[in-house]
All heavy atoms as TSV, in Angstrom:
chain	resi	resn	atom	element	x	y	z
A	1	MET	N	N	0.822	-1.188	0.000
A	1	MET	CA	C	0.000	0.000	0.000
A	1	MET	C	C	0.869	1.256	0.000
A	1	MET	O	O	0.515	2.241	-0.635
A	1	MET	CB	C	-0.926	0.002	1.217
A	1	MET	CG	C	-2.033	-1.047	1.193
A	1	MET	SD	S	-3.089	-0.997	-0.255
A	1	MET	CE	C	-3.972	0.495	-0.007
A	2	ALA	N	N	1.971	1.216	0.712
A	2	ALA	CA	C	2.834	2.387	0.780
A	2	ALA	C	C	3.327	2.769	-0.615
A	2	ALA	O	O	3.380	3.957	-0.950
A	2	ALA	CB	C	4.007	2.131	1.714
A	3	ALA	N	N	3.655	1.794	-1.432
A	3	ALA	CA	C	4.129	2.077	-2.787
A	3	ALA	C	C	3.031	2.734	-3.617
A	3	ALA	O	O	3.304	3.609	-4.439
A	3	ALA	CB	C	4.610	0.797	-3.454
A	4	LEU	N	N	1.803	2.329	-3.400
A	4	LEU	CA	C	0.681	2.889	-4.152
A	4	LEU	C	C	0.502	4.376	-3.867
A	4	LEU	O	O	0.227	5.160	-4.756
A	4	LEU	CB	C	-0.599	2.125	-3.805
A	4	LEU	CG	C	-1.881	2.595	-4.459
A	4	LEU	CD1	C	-1.813	2.386	-5.975
A	4	LEU	CD2	C	-3.064	1.842	-3.895
A	5	PHE	N	N	0.684	4.772	-2.624
A	5	PHE	CA	C	0.433	6.153	-2.222
A	5	PHE	C	C	1.709	6.993	-2.099
A	5	PHE	O	O	1.647	8.147	-1.690
A	5	PHE	CB	C	-0.328	6.184	-0.899
A	5	PHE	CG	C	-1.715	5.599	-1.011
A	5	PHE	CD1	C	-2.003	4.356	-0.486
A	5	PHE	CD2	C	-2.712	6.289	-1.685
A	5	PHE	CE1	C	-3.276	3.809	-0.615
A	5	PHE	CE2	C	-3.983	5.756	-1.815
A	5	PHE	CZ	C	-4.256	4.510	-1.279
A	6	ARG	N	N	2.826	6.450	-2.484
A	6	ARG	CA	C	4.102	7.138	-2.316
A	6	ARG	C	C	4.124	8.509	-3.005
A	6	ARG	O	O	4.678	9.460	-2.475
A	6	ARG	CB	C	5.229	6.270	-2.870
A	6	ARG	CG	C	6.601	6.837	-2.593
A	6	ARG	CD	C	7.696	5.878	-2.967
A	6	ARG	NE	N	7.571	4.704	-2.102
A	6	ARG	CZ	C	7.807	3.453	-2.494
A	6	ARG	NH1	N	8.182	3.206	-3.728
A	6	ARG	NH2	N	7.675	2.440	-1.661
A	7	GLY	N	N	3.498	8.628	-4.157
A	7	GLY	CA	C	3.537	9.883	-4.895
A	7	GLY	C	C	2.525	10.925	-4.436
A	7	GLY	O	O	2.514	12.039	-4.954
A	8	PHE	N	N	1.697	10.586	-3.479
A	8	PHE	CA	C	0.675	11.504	-2.998
A	8	PHE	C	C	1.204	12.345	-1.844
A	8	PHE	O	O	1.933	11.859	-0.990
A	8	PHE	CB	C	-0.553	10.730	-2.490
A	8	PHE	CG	C	-1.382	10.107	-3.570
A	8	PHE	CD1	C	-1.008	8.913	-4.155
A	8	PHE	CD2	C	-2.554	10.701	-3.998
A	8	PHE	CE1	C	-1.775	8.324	-5.152
A	8	PHE	CE2	C	-3.337	10.127	-4.990
A	8	PHE	CZ	C	-2.939	8.927	-5.567
A	9	THR	N	N	0.772	13.592	-1.817
A	9	THR	CA	C	1.075	14.417	-0.650
A	9	THR	C	C	0.116	14.025	0.479
A	9	THR	O	O	-0.875	13.331	0.248
A	9	THR	CB	C	0.890	15.918	-0.958
A	9	THR	OG1	O	-0.511	16.154	-1.207
A	9	THR	CG2	C	1.732	16.361	-2.145
A	10	ALA	N	N	0.398	14.496	1.679
A	10	ALA	CA	C	-0.489	14.213	2.812
A	10	ALA	C	C	-1.887	14.770	2.545
A	10	ALA	O	O	-2.895	14.120	2.842
A	10	ALA	CB	C	0.090	14.792	4.101
A	11	ALA	N	N	-1.952	15.959	1.968
A	11	ALA	CA	C	-3.254	16.571	1.673
A	11	ALA	C	C	-4.015	15.744	0.638
A	11	ALA	O	O	-5.227	15.566	0.756
A	11	ALA	CB	C	-3.063	18.001	1.182
A	12	GLU	N	N	-3.317	15.258	-0.374
A	12	GLU	CA	C	-3.982	14.439	-1.397
A	12	GLU	C	C	-4.497	13.132	-0.804
A	12	GLU	O	O	-5.600	12.688	-1.131
A	12	GLU	CB	C	-3.015	14.147	-2.549
A	12	GLU	CG	C	-2.705	15.356	-3.390
A	12	GLU	CD	C	-1.588	15.102	-4.382
A	12	GLU	OE1	O	-0.669	14.307	-4.093
A	12	GLU	OE2	O	-1.631	15.724	-5.460
A	13	THR	N	N	-3.714	12.532	0.068
A	13	THR	CA	C	-4.137	11.291	0.719
A	13	THR	C	C	-5.372	11.535	1.577
A	13	THR	O	O	-6.304	10.735	1.577
A	13	THR	CB	C	-2.994	10.721	1.584
A	13	THR	OG1	O	-1.845	10.515	0.751
A	13	THR	CG2	C	-3.384	9.401	2.219
A	14	THR	N	N	-5.402	12.656	2.281
A	14	THR	CA	C	-6.557	13.011	3.099
A	14	THR	C	C	-7.797	13.195	2.233
A	14	THR	O	O	-8.875	12.676	2.546
A	14	THR	CB	C	-6.269	14.284	3.906
A	14	THR	OG1	O	-5.167	14.034	4.778
A	14	THR	CG2	C	-7.483	14.708	4.723
A	15	ARG	N	N	-7.650	13.939	1.130
A	15	ARG	CA	C	-8.795	14.153	0.234
A	15	ARG	C	C	-9.279	12.845	-0.373
A	15	ARG	O	O	-10.487	12.616	-0.502
A	15	ARG	CB	C	-8.422	15.152	-0.872
A	15	ARG	CG	C	-8.381	16.590	-0.395
A	15	ARG	CD	C	-8.318	17.581	-1.543
A	15	ARG	NE	N	-7.183	17.377	-2.414
A	15	ARG	CZ	C	-5.996	17.973	-2.281
A	15	ARG	NH1	N	-5.797	18.820	-1.295
A	15	ARG	NH2	N	-5.024	17.738	-3.137
A	16	LEU	N	N	-8.355	11.976	-0.752
A	16	LEU	CA	C	-8.732	10.685	-1.314
A	16	LEU	C	C	-9.495	9.858	-0.290
A	16	LEU	O	O	-10.522	9.245	-0.611
A	16	LEU	CB	C	-7.491	9.933	-1.791
A	16	LEU	CG	C	-7.724	8.548	-2.371
A	16	LEU	CD1	C	-8.641	8.607	-3.594
A	16	LEU	CD2	C	-6.393	7.891	-2.718
A	17	GLY	N	N	-9.033	9.857	0.941
A	17	GLY	CA	C	-9.727	9.125	2.000
A	17	GLY	C	C	-11.140	9.647	2.200
A	17	GLY	O	O	-12.086	8.868	2.337
A	18	TYR	N	N	-11.280	10.972	2.194
A	18	TYR	CA	C	-12.594	11.583	2.350
A	18	TYR	C	C	-13.520	11.163	1.202
A	18	TYR	O	O	-14.658	10.801	1.417
A	18	TYR	CB	C	-12.458	13.103	2.402
A	18	TYR	CG	C	-13.777	13.831	2.375
A	18	TYR	CD1	C	-14.573	13.897	3.515
A	18	TYR	CD2	C	-14.232	14.445	1.212
A	18	TYR	CE1	C	-15.792	14.551	3.494
A	18	TYR	CE2	C	-15.450	15.102	1.185
A	18	TYR	CZ	C	-16.223	15.151	2.329
A	18	TYR	OH	O	-17.433	15.801	2.292
A	19	ARG	N	N	-13.001	11.215	-0.009
A	19	ARG	CA	C	-13.827	10.851	-1.163
A	19	ARG	C	C	-14.202	9.372	-1.143
A	19	ARG	O	O	-15.318	9.005	-1.531
A	19	ARG	CB	C	-13.109	11.232	-2.449
A	19	ARG	CG	C	-13.117	12.740	-2.647
A	19	ARG	CD	C	-12.560	13.168	-3.973
A	19	ARG	NE	N	-12.747	14.585	-4.178
A	19	ARG	CZ	C	-11.821	15.500	-3.950
A	19	ARG	NH1	N	-10.634	15.140	-3.512
A	19	ARG	NH2	N	-12.076	16.773	-4.161
A	20	CYS	N	N	-13.306	8.529	-0.700
A	20	CYS	CA	C	-13.635	7.098	-0.579
A	20	CYS	C	C	-14.756	6.886	0.432
A	20	CYS	O	O	-15.667	6.085	0.192
A	20	CYS	CB	C	-12.399	6.295	-0.184
A	20	CYS	SG	S	-11.192	6.127	-1.512
A	21	LEU	N	N	-14.693	7.588	1.547
A	21	LEU	CA	C	-15.759	7.479	2.544
A	21	LEU	C	C	-17.090	7.963	1.987
A	21	LEU	O	O	-18.137	7.373	2.243
A	21	LEU	CB	C	-15.402	8.266	3.805
A	21	LEU	CG	C	-14.280	7.687	4.644
A	21	LEU	CD1	C	-13.899	8.640	5.771
A	21	LEU	CD2	C	-14.651	6.323	5.186
A	22	ARG	N	N	-17.054	9.034	1.202
A	22	ARG	CA	C	-18.281	9.544	0.574
A	22	ARG	C	C	-18.855	8.514	-0.398
A	22	ARG	O	O	-20.072	8.330	-0.466
A	22	ARG	CB	C	-18.009	10.860	-0.153
A	22	ARG	CG	C	-17.612	12.005	0.750
A	22	ARG	CD	C	-18.753	12.528	1.566
A	22	ARG	NE	N	-19.675	13.212	0.672
A	22	ARG	CZ	C	-20.930	13.473	0.959
A	22	ARG	NH1	N	-21.425	13.127	2.119
A	22	ARG	NH2	N	-21.703	14.075	0.097
A	23	LEU	N	N	-17.995	7.846	-1.152
A	23	LEU	CA	C	-18.462	6.808	-2.071
A	23	LEU	C	C	-19.159	5.683	-1.316
A	23	LEU	O	O	-20.198	5.178	-1.748
A	23	LEU	CB	C	-17.298	6.242	-2.885
A	23	LEU	CG	C	-16.792	7.119	-4.012
A	23	LEU	CD1	C	-15.499	6.535	-4.580
A	23	LEU	CD2	C	-17.834	7.248	-5.108
A	24	VAL	N	N	-18.612	5.298	-0.179
A	24	VAL	CA	C	-19.234	4.260	0.642
A	24	VAL	C	C	-20.601	4.731	1.128
A	24	VAL	O	O	-21.572	3.979	1.100
A	24	VAL	CB	C	-18.326	3.872	1.831
A	24	VAL	CG1	C	-19.065	2.995	2.826
A	24	VAL	CG2	C	-17.070	3.178	1.321
A	25	GLU	N	N	-20.694	5.991	1.555
A	25	GLU	CA	C	-21.977	6.535	2.000
A	25	GLU	C	C	-23.003	6.494	0.881
A	25	GLU	O	O	-24.149	6.095	1.078
A	25	GLU	CB	C	-21.812	7.980	2.480
A	25	GLU	CG	C	-21.077	8.119	3.783
A	25	GLU	CD	C	-20.845	9.577	4.145
A	25	GLU	OE1	O	-21.433	10.477	3.505
A	25	GLU	OE2	O	-20.062	9.824	5.071
A	26	TYR	N	N	-22.613	6.909	-0.319
A	26	TYR	CA	C	-23.535	6.895	-1.451
A	26	TYR	C	C	-23.944	5.477	-1.813
A	26	TYR	O	O	-25.094	5.220	-2.147
A	26	TYR	CB	C	-22.926	7.592	-2.660
A	26	TYR	CG	C	-22.907	9.094	-2.553
A	26	TYR	CD1	C	-21.721	9.801	-2.748
A	26	TYR	CD2	C	-24.061	9.813	-2.259
A	26	TYR	CE1	C	-21.712	11.186	-2.648
A	26	TYR	CE2	C	-24.043	11.194	-2.161
A	26	TYR	CZ	C	-22.856	11.872	-2.360
A	26	TYR	OH	O	-22.844	13.239	-2.254
A	27	GLN	N	N	-22.994	4.549	-1.739
A	27	GLN	CA	C	-23.312	3.155	-2.034
A	27	GLN	C	C	-24.321	2.615	-1.021
A	27	GLN	O	O	-25.275	1.932	-1.393
A	27	GLN	CB	C	-22.038	2.307	-2.009
A	27	GLN	CG	C	-22.315	0.847	-2.305
A	27	GLN	CD	C	-21.093	-0.030	-2.110
A	27	GLN	OE1	O	-20.199	0.318	-1.339
A	27	GLN	NE2	N	-21.058	-1.139	-2.795
A	28	GLN	N	N	-24.131	2.917	0.249
A	28	GLN	CA	C	-25.063	2.457	1.274
A	28	GLN	C	C	-26.442	3.067	1.050
A	28	GLN	O	O	-27.457	2.394	1.221
A	28	GLN	CB	C	-24.533	2.801	2.662
A	28	GLN	CG	C	-23.326	1.987	3.038
A	28	GLN	CD	C	-22.660	2.478	4.306
A	28	GLN	OE1	O	-22.911	3.587	4.787
A	28	GLN	NE2	N	-21.782	1.651	4.861
A	29	HIS	N	N	-26.486	4.330	0.684
A	29	HIS	CA	C	-27.753	4.986	0.394
A	29	HIS	C	C	-28.452	4.293	-0.772
A	29	HIS	O	O	-29.659	4.041	-0.722
A	29	HIS	CB	C	-27.518	6.467	0.079
A	29	HIS	CG	C	-28.748	7.196	-0.346
A	29	HIS	ND1	N	-29.749	7.556	0.532
A	29	HIS	CD2	C	-29.150	7.605	-1.562
A	29	HIS	CE1	C	-30.714	8.162	-0.134
A	29	HIS	NE2	N	-30.376	8.212	-1.418
A	30	LEU	N	N	-27.710	3.978	-1.821
A	30	LEU	CA	C	-28.279	3.310	-2.980
A	30	LEU	C	C	-28.813	1.925	-2.617
A	30	LEU	O	O	-29.914	1.547	-3.036
A	30	LEU	CB	C	-27.229	3.185	-4.086
A	30	LEU	CG	C	-27.663	2.484	-5.364
A	30	LEU	CD1	C	-28.839	3.210	-6.010
A	30	LEU	CD2	C	-26.493	2.382	-6.330
A	31	VAL	N	N	-28.088	1.187	-1.813
A	31	VAL	CA	C	-28.539	-0.138	-1.393
A	31	VAL	C	C	-29.845	-0.023	-0.621
A	31	VAL	O	O	-30.787	-0.792	-0.849
A	31	VAL	CB	C	-27.447	-0.839	-0.549
A	31	VAL	CG1	C	-27.998	-2.059	0.158
A	31	VAL	CG2	C	-26.259	-1.218	-1.429
A	32	ARG	N	N	-29.936	0.949	0.302
A	32	ARG	CA	C	-31.175	1.134	1.067
A	32	ARG	C	C	-32.323	1.531	0.144
A	32	ARG	O	O	-33.433	1.044	0.278
A	32	ARG	CB	C	-30.981	2.190	2.156
A	32	ARG	CG	C	-30.187	1.704	3.333
A	32	ARG	CD	C	-30.221	2.675	4.502
A	32	ARG	NE	N	-29.761	4.011	4.158
A	32	ARG	CZ	C	-28.502	4.425	4.266
A	32	ARG	NH1	N	-27.574	3.598	4.698
A	32	ARG	NH2	N	-28.171	5.654	3.957
A	33	HIS	N	N	-32.041	2.402	-0.794
A	33	HIS	CA	C	-33.066	2.848	-1.742
A	33	HIS	C	C	-33.598	1.663	-2.564
A	33	HIS	O	O	-34.803	1.500	-2.729
A	33	HIS	CB	C	-32.501	3.917	-2.663
A	33	HIS	CG	C	-33.406	4.304	-3.776
A	33	HIS	ND1	N	-34.536	5.091	-3.580
A	33	HIS	CD2	C	-33.389	3.995	-5.100
A	33	HIS	CE1	C	-35.152	5.246	-4.742
A	33	HIS	NE2	N	-34.470	4.609	-5.681
A	34	LEU	N	N	-32.702	0.852	-3.061
A	34	LEU	CA	C	-33.120	-0.294	-3.873
A	34	LEU	C	C	-33.858	-1.344	-3.040
A	34	LEU	O	O	-34.770	-2.003	-3.542
A	34	LEU	CB	C	-31.911	-0.912	-4.575
A	34	LEU	CG	C	-31.252	-0.035	-5.628
A	34	LEU	CD1	C	-29.984	-0.696	-6.156
A	34	LEU	CD2	C	-32.214	0.307	-6.759
A	35	ALA	N	N	-33.474	-1.466	-1.782
A	35	ALA	CA	C	-34.149	-2.439	-0.911
A	35	ALA	C	C	-35.570	-2.007	-0.598
A	35	ALA	O	O	-36.440	-2.854	-0.357
A	35	ALA	CB	C	-33.355	-2.613	0.378
A	36	ASP	N	N	-35.824	-0.706	-0.608
A	36	ASP	CA	C	-37.149	-0.191	-0.290
A	36	ASP	C	C	-38.129	-0.279	-1.464
A	36	ASP	O	O	-39.309	-0.027	-1.302
A	36	ASP	CB	C	-37.064	1.274	0.162
A	36	ASP	CG	C	-36.399	1.430	1.520
A	36	ASP	OD1	O	-36.350	0.426	2.258
A	36	ASP	OD2	O	-35.935	2.541	1.824
A	37	ARG	N	N	-37.656	-0.611	-2.619
A	37	ARG	CA	C	-38.510	-0.654	-3.813
A	37	ARG	C	C	-39.461	-1.796	-3.786
A	37	ARG	O	O	-39.456	-2.786	-3.311
A	37	ARG	CB	C	-37.652	-0.755	-5.076
A	37	ARG	CG	C	-36.865	0.515	-5.273
A	37	ARG	CD	C	-36.015	0.403	-6.493
A	37	ARG	NE	N	-36.309	1.595	-7.281
A	37	ARG	CZ	C	-36.228	1.658	-8.571
A	37	ARG	NH1	N	-35.860	0.629	-9.263
A	37	ARG	NH2	N	-36.475	2.757	-9.208
């Protein structure tokens, strides 16, 4: 994993982590929405 993120700055890594968490939130929302259909 360290090799994958070696070229990222700390700020970029933080933003990427935030965006990944947002994607998980949207995915969970979509799953709940589809389950309610």
